[in-house]
N, C-alpha and C positions, 0 to 999 in steps of 0.2 A: 841309833838303833833303839833305845829306850823308847823314843816317839812312836817308832812303828810297832812296838810290840804292846804299846799302850794303846794305840789306835786299832790294831786288831783285836785285843781284849774289849773294849767299847764296841767295835763293830759286832763282835759276836754276841755281845751281851744286849745289844740294842733290837736283836731279833727282827731282821729283815727277811722275811720268809717270802719266796716266791714261787709260784706254780711252774713246773718247767715241763711237764707232760700232762696232756688232758686226754682223757679215755675216748673221748668223742672223737678225737682228730687222730688217736692212734689204733682204733678198733679195726682188725682185718680178719678175713677167715682164716682158718687153719692153714688153707693151701697157700696164704701169703697174699692175696688180692685185698685191696684195700675196700671197706665196706662204705666209707664215704658218710660225712655228717647228715646228709639228706636223705639217706637210705635207712638210717637206726630207727628200729621200732622199738622205743622203749618199753611198750607194755608187753612187747613179745619177749623182751630180753629178761623180764622180771618172771616168766614162765619158765626159765631155764635155771640149772644149778649154777652156781658161782663160786669161783674158788679164788684166792688171793696169796699171793708170796711176796715179801719185801724184802729189800736190802738196803742196810744203812751203810753210806760211803763216806771217807772223808775225802774232801776237796774231790769229789766226783769219781775218783779212780780207786783209792784205797778201801778195799772192803774191809768194815767194821763188824758188822752182825749181818745175819740172816742170809737166805737162799732163796732169790727171785726167778727160780727156773720155772718153766711151764709145767714139769713134771710135779715139782712142789706146790704149784697153784692148784694143780687137777686132783692132787691127792688130799689138800685141803679141804677142798669143795666135794670130794668122794665123786669125782667125774671119771667117767670110764672114755667117753667119747668128747675130745674137745672140738668145738665148732667155731668159737670165735675168740682170739686173743688181743688184748688191749694192753697198755702201760699207763700209770700216772706217775707221777715225780713231784717233788716238793725239794727245793733249795732252802736251807736253813743254816747260814755261815756258820761254821764251816764244813757243815754236813749237808748230806743230800738223802732223800730216801726215794728210792725207784722201786715201784710194785709191779708185779705182773698179774694181769687180772684174766681169767679165763671163764667162758661160758660153755655149757654143753648140757648132754642129756635132759631133754626137756622134761619138766616136772608132769606127771600125769595130772589130769583135771578131774575133780572129783564132782 
């Protein structure tokens, strides 16, 4: 038992961070259809407002902090019309961070 606790402690301090979700692979239209990596126009994305809301979980399923909802992300980005939704994630033993990212309301060009 002591060896298992020592192993978990060392593993958590070692800092093995792993990306679990990539925005380019999870980006989809608000209706649910996938955008597809080849169809993403990153310059066009920069012309839109962006909002992000994150949640920190313990062992992937026990929420510790945050609200990763689409509504929270839209509110953070001051977006009225969500057009694209994506997710990012990072696993850092024993915690993981999942973020919902939304794009919408194209910025006016001056």
